C-alpha positions in Angstrom: 51.0 58.5 18.0 48.2 56.9 20.0 46.2 56.2 16.9 49.2 54.5 15.2 49.7 52.3 18.3 46.0 51.3 18.3 46.0 50.5 14.6 49.1 48.4 15.0 47.7 46.5 18.0 44.4 45.8 16.2 46.2 44.6 13.1 48.4 42.2 15.2 45.3 40.9 17.0 43.5 40.4 13.7 46.4 38.5 12.3 46.7 36.3 15.4 43.0 35.4 15.2 43.1 34.6 11.4 46.2 32.4 11.9 44.3 30.4 14.5 41.5 29.8 12.0 43.7 28.7 9.1 46.4 26.8 11.0 46.4 23.0 10.6 45.3 20.9 13.5 48.1 20.0 15.9 49.0 16.3 16.1 49.5 15.7 19.7 51.0 12.6 21.2 48.4 10.3 22.7 49.6 7.9 25.4 48.5 4.3 25.0 48.4 1.8 27.9 49.8 -1.6 27.1 49.0 -4.6 29.2 48.8 -8.5 29.2 52.2 -8.4 27.7 53.7 -11.8 26.8 55.9 -13.3 24.1 56.3 -16.5 22.0 58.8 -17.8 19.6 58.6 -16.6 16.0 57.3 -18.9 13.3 60.1 -20.5 11.3 59.7 -18.1 8.3 60.5 -15.2 10.6 62.9 -16.9 13.0 66.2 -16.7 11.0 68.4 -13.8 11.7 71.3 -12.2 13.6 72.0 -9.3 15.8 74.8 -7.0 14.6 77.1 -4.9 16.7 79.9 -2.9 15.3 79.7 -4.8 12.0 80.0 -8.2 13.7 77.0 -10.6 13.4 75.9 -12.7 16.3 73.2 -15.5 16.2 69.8 -14.3 17.5 66.5 -15.7 18.7 63.3 -14.2 17.3 60.3 -13.5 19.5 56.8 -12.1 18.9 55.7 -9.8 21.7 51.9 -9.7 22.1 49.6 -7.8 24.3 46.6 -5.4 24.4 46.6 -1.7 23.7 44.1 0.6 25.2 43.3 3.8 23.3 41.3 6.0 25.6 40.4 8.6 22.9 37.6 8.5 20.3 40.1 8.7 17.4 42.4 6.2 15.9 46.0 6.6 16.9 48.6 6.2 14.2 52.3 5.4 14.2 52.5 4.5 18.0 56.0 3.9 19.2 56.3 1.0 21.6 58.7 1.3 24.5 59.7 -1.3 27.1 62.4 -3.1 28.9 63.4 -6.7 28.1 65.5 -8.7 30.5 66.9 -12.2 30.3 66.5 -14.9 32.9 69.4 -13.5 34.9 67.8 -10.0 35.0 70.3 -8.6 32.5 69.1 -6.3 29.8 68.4 -8.4 26.6 68.4 -5.3 24.3 71.3 -3.1 25.4 70.7 0.7 25.1 67.3 0.1 23.4 64.0 1.1 24.9 62.1 1.7 21.7 61.1 -1.8 20.5 59.0 -1.0 17.5 55.8 0.5 16.4 52.1 -0.2 15.9 50.7 1.2 12.7 47.3 2.1 14.0 45.3 1.6 17.2 41.5 2.1 17.0 39.6 3.5 20.0 39.1 1.1 22.8 41.1 -2.1 23.4 42.8 -4.0 20.6 45.5 -6.6 20.4 49.0 -5.9 19.0 52.2 -7.8 18.3 55.7 -6.9 17.3 58.9 -8.8 16.5 62.1 -8.5 18.5 65.5 -10.2 18.1 67.5 -11.1 21.1 71.1 -12.4 21.1 71.1 -16.2 21.2 73.4 -16.2 24.3 70.7 -14.4 26.4 69.0 -17.1 28.6 65.2 -17.4 28.6 62.6 -16.9 29.9 62.5 -13.2 29.1 61.0 -10.6 31.5 59.0 -7.9 29.8 58.6 -4.7 31.9 57.4 -1.1 31.7 55.7 -1.4 28.3 53.9 1.7 27.0 53.2 3.4 23.7 52.4 6.8 22.3 51.2 7.8 18.9 49.5 10.6 16.9 45.8 11.4 16.4 46.5 11.8 12.7 48.8 10.4 10.1 52.2 11.9 10.2 53.3 13.1 6.7 57.0 13.6 6.0 58.1 17.1 5.2 58.7 17.8 1.6 
């Protein structure tokens, strides 16, 4: 009985060790610091558009959010989701129920510049206030499951 238990325990330990050796590397989320955040009007070719809510279209203003992204790791970060809060001149949320504003395809190690497009309802007064911007991405390309 004791020999069977010992064999079973050793087999389990061996399987555990082997699975660690052949398992793919984990793609952990890497936090990215975003700073020097500002915005500008979109160029005319990007500026046309509307915001839809419940199937109804409303006129919208287009803006390009720019800033710097600091990747503290030695690896490129891919598919970084950008989160932040955008308020209008009256302090009201300009993008209701939306904190994810877009993504950055890749961020090399160190500091790099980024930009992303946002659309804000035309009835929201400017200047906009951009707060609490941050991003997080993966240390490797994310492949869709097949």
